[in-house]
N, C-alpha and C positions, 0 to 999 in steps of 0.2 A: 606477544601472545600468539596463539595458534588458532586461526579462523578457518571455517569452512562455509562458503556461500553456496547455497542450494537454490539455483534459479538465477542464471546470469542474464537477466533482462536489464532494463535501464537502471532500475533502483539497485538491484543486486550487483550490477557491474560497478556502480558508483561506490557502494560500500567496499567491494573487493579492491578497487583501484586506490582509494584513499588510504585504506588500511595497509595495503602493500607499500605505498609510497612512504608511509610512516615507519616502515621497517618491520612490520609484522609478517608472520608466515601465513600465506593465504592460498587456499585451494578452492576450486569451484567446479560446479556441474552446470552445464547449460545445453542448449540445443546446438546441433551441428553447424547451423549457419552462423552462429556466434562463436562457437568454440574454435572452429578452423582458423578464422582470421586472427583471433586472440592468440592462439598458439603460434601462428606464423609471424605476426607483426607486433604482438603485444596488445595491451588494452589501453586505448587512448581516451582521455577525458578532455573535453573542451567546454566552453561556456563561461558562466558568471564566476566560477570558482577556479579559473585558470586552465592552462593547457599543458598536459604532460602525458607520458606513456610509461606503463609499467609492465613487467613480465611477472605473471603469477607463478607460484611455486608448482602448481599443477592445475590443468584445466582439461576436463574430459566431458563426454556426453553421458557417462554413467559412473557409478561408484567403483566399478570393477577394477579400474586401473589407478585408483587413487588410494592414499592411506586413509584408514577409517578409525584410527586410534588417537586418543589423548588430545582432543580439541577442547580449547577453552570455551569457544562459542561457535555455534552453528547459526548462521543467518538464513532464515527461510524467506525467500522473496518470489515464490511462484504465484501465479494467479490463483485466486481463491477456489476456483473450480478444480484445481490440481492439488489442493491441500491434502486430501486424504491419501492420494497416491504418494505424494512426497513424504508424508509422515510415516507411511509404511516402509518406504525405502530407507528413511533415516534411522530405522531401528537397527540397521547394520552399522551405524556409526557410534563410536564411543565419544560422548561429549559431556561437558559439565552443565552448560546451559544452552537453550534454544531460544533465539530471538526472532519473533515474528515481525517481518517488515512487509506487511501486506495491507490490502484494502478490505473494508467491509466487515460484516458481522459474522461470527461463527468460527473463525479460525482458531482463536484462543480456546474456545470450548472443545474443539476437536483435538487440539494439541495436548491439553491437560488430561483428556480422557486416555490418551495413549502413553504419555510420558510422566504425568503427575504435575501438580501445581508447583512442586519444589524445583522444577527444571525449566519452566517455560516463562519467558519474558515477553510481555506485550509492548508494542511500540506504536506511536502515532508518527507517521512519516508524511511531511507536507511540503517537501521540496519537489520540483518538477524536473524530469529528465526524459530525454528521448534518444532514439538510436537513428542518427541520420544515415549511417551505413554500418553493416556488421563489423564489430570490433571497435566502434567509436560511440561514446555516449556524450551527449551535450546536456549540461546542467542548465536549465532554462529559467528557473524561478524558485524562490523560497519564500513561503508565507510566515514560517515560524520554525524554531528549532525542532529536531526530532525529540520526542519525549519517550522515555522507556520506564517500565516499572512492572510490578507483579500485582495484579488486582486483588489477589488473595492474601497478600502479605506473607507469602510462604518462602520468599528468598530474602536473606539478610540485606538490610538497606545498604550496608557498606559495600557489599558485592555489586549491587546495582549502580551505586555511585561510581565505583571503580570502572565498570564497563562503560557508563556514560562518559566519564572523563577520558577514557581511551579513545572512543569514537570521536568525541569532540576534539581531542588533541590531534587526531588524524586529519582534521579539516572539515568534518561534517558537523555542523552545530547540533549539539545533543545535550539533553539534561535529564535528570531523574525526577520523577514525581510519583508520589503514592496515589495520585488521582489519574493515573494513566488511562483507566477505563473511561473516565469522563472525556479525556482528550480524544480517545478513539471515537466516542460518539459525536464529538465535535466534528471530526472528519467525516463520519458517516452522514451527518447533516449536510456538510459542505459538498461532499461528492454526490450525494443523492439529489441535491437541488441542481447542481451544475452539470455533472458528467453526462447523464442521458440526454438532456436537452441540447447540450453542446454537440453531442454525437448525432442526434437526429437532425438538427438544423445546420450542422457543419459550420459552427461559428465559435467564437471565443467567449470567455466569461464576461468580459466587459460589455459586449453586444447584448448578451442575454439580460444583463442588468438594466440596459437602457430601453428595452422594448416593453411596453406595458403588458402585453399578453404573456410574455415569458416571465416577467416579474410576478404576475398573478399566479402562474403555474408553480413557480418556485416557492412562493409564499404558501401555497396549498400543500405542497410536498412537505415543507417544514412543519406546518401546523399538524399534519397527520402524524409525523414522526413524534412530535411532542405528546400527542394524545396516546400513542402506543407506548412510549417510554413511561408515561405516568401510570398507565394501566399495568405495565409489567414491573413497576417499582424500580426502574432504572434511573439512577441519579444523573442529572445533567448539571453543567455549570450555570445554566440560565434558568431563571424562575418561570419564564413564559416564552411561548413561541414569538410573541411580539418583541420581547427584549432581544432574542437572538436575531430576529429579522433585521432589527436596527443595526446590530453589530455586524451582521453579514454584509450589508450594503456599505456601511461606513468604513469598516476596518479590514474585511476579508477580500472583497472584490477588488479594490483599487490596486494592491500590489500584484495581483494575478490577472488583471484585466485582459492582457494580451495572450493569455495561455489558452491553448486548445486541449480538450480532455484526451487522456490516453485511450478512453473508450472510443473516440473517433478514429484514432490511429488503428485500433484493433479492428473496427468495422471496415475501414478502408483496406486493411490487409486481409480481409476475409476471415478474421479470427473470432473466436467466441469471446464475448465480453463478460465482465464481472457483475452484470445487472442483478443476478440472483443473490449476491452478497450485499447488495445495496438496496435499491427500491424493492426488489423481490423479497429480500429478507424482512423488510418492514411489512409487506403484505402478509407474510407467513406469521410474523409475530402478532400482527393485528388480529388475525384469525384466532390465534390462541386465546386472546383476551376479549374477543367480540367487539373490536374497534374497527369500524369501516375505514378503508384506505383506498377510495376509488381513484384518486389522482395517481398515487404510486402504482396501483395496479395497471392503470391505462398506460403509464409511461413504460412499465416493465414489458407489457405486451407489444408496444410499439418498437422498442429496442430489439426484442426477440424477432419480430417480423422483419425488421431491417437487416438483422444478421442473416436470416434465411434468404432474403431477396439478393443481398450482395453475394452470398454463397452460390446461389443459382447462376447469377450473372458471371461470377468468376469461373 
């Protein structure tokens, strides 16, 4: 198959490298600090899924020097605050399907507005990756397989299964589900509870779960999200916040206890975070349905304040 990865960060690089190693044709766009070493030395993968290096078929900082025709799948893996700009750029690319490998709420809604429900595939990605140095990606943890699907049922199931099997066969555990939107909200719950507190307190997920004060904050974040989802008519896998909270500490935290959030990496690097697509999105959705979200709002403001403090210090 012929793939185009737009956004050569940690997750995008993982998809590009594994698909290329499996024999597929892979092109990618990324930032100069990543593109230059990948072009010169190849793209290296290390960590829990092995150690190997591949040479992509083309990697550039823009679409101008890359082919733009006849792609089976574009994988969009930019930060959520760059989604609109990326979607506008991708109008120059001819592709069959667009797979969103991103965090947070709102990316799917933006993508179908521009390309239509028949071309956009949503995913829930819940493996961890980091960039120890430009051109190298370390796979650190996996909580569950990648899940892909189309929330509107606008893409034939057979097509989605084929894509899932292709990615899974390349070495990234992946499966298809018609309930992909519920899986996405599972991750929104998980990330909203853990990422901002991990970033603010500069600690890992296991530590957050052990401290009574942070447990209380995470529980409040989760309860507010459930209240908003109920008011918005969003279906979740869990009947109640309490049922999810039990699952959260029993099944989700243990395999990722040593993981530090990517939001912390972004803050340390002086980058903008995705808080607006996580807790910030919950606040906005809550306002739409008159559901108060004071803890999510406070967390959002604290993360934005820390971004500004680090930016000024840098």
